C-alpha positions in Angstrom: -2.8 52.2 -33.0 -0.8 50.6 -35.8 -2.6 48.5 -38.3 -1.6 44.9 -37.4 -3.1 43.6 -40.6 -1.2 45.6 -43.2 -0.9 43.8 -46.6 2.7 45.1 -47.1 5.5 42.6 -46.9 6.8 41.7 -43.4 9.2 44.0 -41.6 11.4 41.1 -40.8 11.5 37.8 -42.7 13.6 34.8 -41.7 13.7 31.6 -43.8 15.6 28.4 -42.8 18.3 30.5 -41.0 21.3 28.5 -39.7 24.4 29.7 -37.9 27.1 27.4 -36.6 30.1 28.0 -34.3 32.3 25.0 -35.0 30.3 21.9 -34.0 27.7 23.9 -32.2 24.6 24.7 -34.1 23.5 28.0 -32.5 20.5 28.6 -34.9 19.1 25.6 -36.5 17.0 26.3 -39.7 14.5 28.7 -38.1 11.8 30.6 -40.0 9.4 33.4 -38.8 8.1 36.8 -39.9 7.6 40.0 -38.0 4.7 42.1 -39.3 5.0 45.8 -39.9 3.9 47.8 -36.9 4.3 44.8 -34.6 6.1 44.7 -31.2 7.6 41.2 -31.5 9.3 39.4 -28.6 12.1 36.9 -29.2 12.5 34.8 -26.0 14.8 32.0 -25.0 17.0 30.8 -22.2 20.7 31.7 -22.2 22.5 30.0 -25.1 19.2 29.3 -27.0 20.2 31.3 -30.1 18.2 34.5 -29.6 21.2 36.9 -29.5 22.8 35.1 -32.5 19.6 35.5 -34.5 19.5 39.2 -33.6 23.1 39.7 -34.6 22.4 38.1 -38.0 19.4 40.4 -38.5 21.4 43.5 -37.6 24.3 42.6 -39.8 26.9 42.0 -37.0 27.5 38.4 -38.2 26.6 36.4 -41.3 24.4 33.3 -41.4 25.8 30.0 -42.7 22.6 29.2 -44.5 19.1 30.5 -45.1 17.8 34.0 -45.7 17.0 37.0 -43.5 15.4 40.2 -44.8 14.8 43.5 -43.0 12.2 45.7 -44.8 12.7 43.6 -47.9 16.5 44.1 -48.0 19.1 41.4 -47.1 20.1 41.6 -43.5 23.5 43.3 -43.1 23.2 45.2 -46.4 23.5 49.0 -46.4 19.8 49.3 -47.3 18.8 47.1 -44.4 21.1 49.0 -42.0 19.6 52.3 -43.1 16.1 51.2 -42.1 17.1 49.8 -38.7 18.0 51.2 -35.3 19.9 48.9 -32.9 20.1 48.9 -29.1 22.7 46.3 -28.1 22.7 44.7 -24.6 25.9 46.5 -23.6 26.0 50.3 -24.0 28.5 51.3 -26.7 28.5 55.1 -26.7 31.8 57.0 -26.7 32.4 57.6 -23.0 34.8 60.6 -23.6 32.1 62.5 -25.5 29.0 64.1 -24.1 25.6 62.5 -24.5 24.6 65.2 -27.0 27.8 64.8 -29.0 27.2 61.0 -29.2 23.7 61.7 -30.4 24.7 64.2 -33.1 27.5 61.9 -34.3 25.0 59.1 -34.8 22.6 61.5 -36.6 25.5 62.6 -38.9 26.4 59.0 -39.7 22.8 58.4 -40.8 22.7 61.6 -42.8 20.0 63.3 -40.7 19.9 67.0 -41.5 21.4 69.1 -38.6 18.2 71.0 -37.8 16.1 67.8 -37.8 18.8 66.0 -35.7 18.7 68.8 -33.0 14.9 68.8 -32.9 14.6 65.0 -32.7 17.6 64.6 -30.4 16.3 67.1 -27.9 12.8 65.4 -27.9 14.3 62.0 -27.3 16.6 63.1 -24.5 13.7 64.9 -22.8 11.4 61.8 -23.1 14.1 59.6 -21.4 15.0 62.1 -18.7 18.5 62.9 -20.0 18.1 66.5 -21.3 19.6 68.1 -18.2 22.7 65.8 -18.5 23.1 66.1 -22.3 26.4 68.1 -22.0 27.9 65.7 -19.4 30.5 63.2 -20.5 29.0 59.7 -20.9 31.6 58.2 -18.5 29.8 60.1 -15.7 26.5 58.4 -16.6 25.0 55.6 -14.6 24.3 52.3 -16.4 20.6 53.2 -16.7 21.5 56.6 -18.2 23.9 55.0 -20.7 21.2 52.5 -21.8 18.7 55.3 -22.3 21.2 57.3 -24.3 21.8 54.2 -26.6 18.1 54.1 -27.2 18.1 57.8 -28.1 21.0 57.1 -30.5 19.2 54.3 -32.2 16.1 56.4 -32.6 17.6 59.7 -33.8 17.4 58.6 -37.5 13.8 57.6 -37.0 14.3 54.0 -38.2 11.5 51.9 -39.6 12.5 48.8 -37.4 14.0 49.0 -34.0 16.1 46.0 -32.7 16.6 45.8 -28.9 18.7 43.2 -27.1 17.8 43.0 -23.4 17.2 46.8 -23.2 16.2 46.8 -19.5 18.6 44.1 -18.2 20.1 45.1 -14.9 18.5 48.6 -14.9 16.9 50.4 -12.0 13.1 50.5 -11.9 12.9 54.1 -13.1 15.1 53.6 -16.2 13.4 50.4 -17.1 10.0 52.0 -16.9 11.1 55.0 -19.0 12.3 52.6 -21.7 9.2 50.5 -21.7 6.9 53.5 -21.8 8.8 54.9 -24.8 8.6 51.5 -26.6 4.8 51.5 -26.1 4.6 55.0 -27.5 6.7 54.2 -30.5 4.8 51.1 -31.3 1.5 52.9 -30.9 2.8 55.3 -33.5 3.4 52.4 -35.9 7.1 51.6 -35.4 8.1 47.9 -35.7 10.0 46.7 -32.7 12.0 43.4 -32.4 12.7 42.8 -28.7 15.1 40.1 -27.6 14.7 39.3 -23.9 14.5 36.6 -21.3 12.3 38.8 -19.1 8.9 37.0 -19.3 7.0 39.8 -17.5 8.4 42.4 -19.8 7.5 40.4 -22.9 4.0 39.8 -21.6 3.5 43.5 -20.9 4.8 44.8 -24.3 4.5 42.3 -27.1 1.8 41.6 -29.7 3.4 38.2 -30.4 6.4 36.3 -29.1 8.6 33.5 -30.5 10.2 31.1 -28.1 13.6 29.6 -29.2 15.2 26.7 -27.5 18.4 25.0 -28.5 18.5 26.8 -31.8 14.9 25.9 -32.8 11.6 27.8 -32.6 9.2 25.9 -30.3 6.3 28.3 -30.4 5.1 31.6 -32.0 1.8 33.2 -30.8 0.3 36.0 -28.7 1.4 35.9 -25.1 -2.2 35.4 -23.9 -2.7 32.4 -26.2 0.5 30.8 -25.1 -0.4 31.3 -21.5 -3.9 29.7 -21.9 -2.5 26.8 -23.9 -0.8 25.7 -20.7 -4.0 25.5 -18.6 -2.5 22.7 -16.5 -0.3 25.3 -14.9 -3.2 27.1 -13.0 -2.4 27.8 -9.4 -3.7 29.0 -6.1 -1.4 31.4 -4.3 -1.8 31.6 -0.5 0.0 33.2 2.5 -0.7 32.5 6.2 -0.1 34.4 9.4 2.3 31.7 10.6 4.8 29.2 9.3 3.4 26.2 7.5 5.2 23.1 6.1 5.2 22.7 2.3 4.6 19.0 2.9 1.2 19.7 4.5 0.2 21.8 1.5 1.4 19.2 -1.0 -0.8 16.6 0.7 -4.0 18.6 -0.1 -6.3 17.0 -2.7 -5.6 18.3 -6.2 -2.2 19.8 -5.6 0.3 18.9 -8.3 3.3 20.9 -7.2 4.1 23.4 -4.4 6.4 26.3 -4.9 7.5 28.9 -2.3 7.4 32.4 -3.7 8.6 34.9 -1.1 6.3 34.7 1.9 3.6 32.9 -0.2 3.0 29.4 -1.5 1.9 28.7 -5.0 0.0 25.5 -5.3 -0.3 24.2 -8.9 -3.5 22.4 -9.7 -6.0 21.3 -12.4 -8.9 22.3 -10.2 -8.3 25.7 -8.5 -11.9 26.1 -7.3 -11.8 22.8 -5.3 -8.3 23.6 -4.0 -9.4 26.9 -2.6 -12.0 25.1 -0.4 -9.3 22.6 0.6 -6.9 25.4 1.6 -9.5 27.1 3.7 -10.5 23.9 5.4 -6.8 23.1 6.1 -6.2 26.6 7.6 -9.2 26.2 9.9 -8.0 22.7 11.1 -4.5 24.0 11.6 -5.7 27.2 13.3 -4.0 29.3 10.7 -5.2 32.6 9.4 -5.2 33.2 5.6 -3.6 36.5 4.9 -4.1 36.4 1.1 -5.6 33.9 -1.3 -5.6 34.2 -5.1 -6.3 32.0 -8.1 -3.7 32.6 -10.8 -3.9 31.9 -14.5 -0.8 30.5 -16.1 1.9 33.1 -16.6 4.0 33.6 -19.7 6.9 32.2 -17.6 4.8 29.0 -17.0 4.2 28.7 -20.7 7.8 29.3 -21.5 9.0 26.6 -19.0 6.4 24.1 -20.3 7.2 24.7 -23.9 10.9 24.5 -23.6 10.7 21.4 -21.4 8.4 19.8 -24.0 10.8 20.7 -26.8 13.8 19.2 -24.9 11.8 16.0 -24.2 11.0 15.5 -27.9 14.5 16.4 -29.1 
């Protein structure tokens, strides 16, 4: 496992970063660090400033104020770009070239020796299930295949820091799982990964720490588990019955704060889940309902995200 407590400088350092688009302040004086060897999640709702921040860090756009460093070099500089691999949200491979030719072109641009490029390229394509299609034109690839190829292209130079913007968005389950498995493996080997996403479950599965940005400001930075437990008021009891039941009858149970329907189940948010379980069982007996499933759930990262962004908006 990578050493999370390395004394070297941070892989990514952001200080008072600001970016405006006319009157809109997309990123409003934010500061944070990403440790070397860390898998860091950058979360936020649409329009919160997360993609703008990622674009500054990868040199696509320039900030209006503040500083951003990647492996000690100014973001956007040649030195910073040489240390980073980038996986944008939209695949940008050359569609009239084969997957292999795209990969070798990227390796040449980064000055990777041909023998090393072939060895590393073949290994990456095999790991992401593309080796058999390496000679097919990219325009014949599915969306999932294109996204996996872009990840291979970003990794062929063996970058020190990998930036990913929504890498599994809209992908089939198999492609998304392949990408997540590779990210875990790369991070276990010590590679620093900066993951921009709005997928709370993905961030919870993968990240050592996450930063939550809302309306251009950082509202929290911590480990996913600590953020989840900091919102203890979002504990819930999830229950399903063998027959239909009115949400109003469940909302009337003692201790229920909110009722949410989730598929064929009901999630009852409460401050006292133990007492609520007893109330649910008693209610089912009185209504002659059979409980199909009953679980006490700790707050999810999504719950923490909603709570923190609402709190930030309230205090804005």
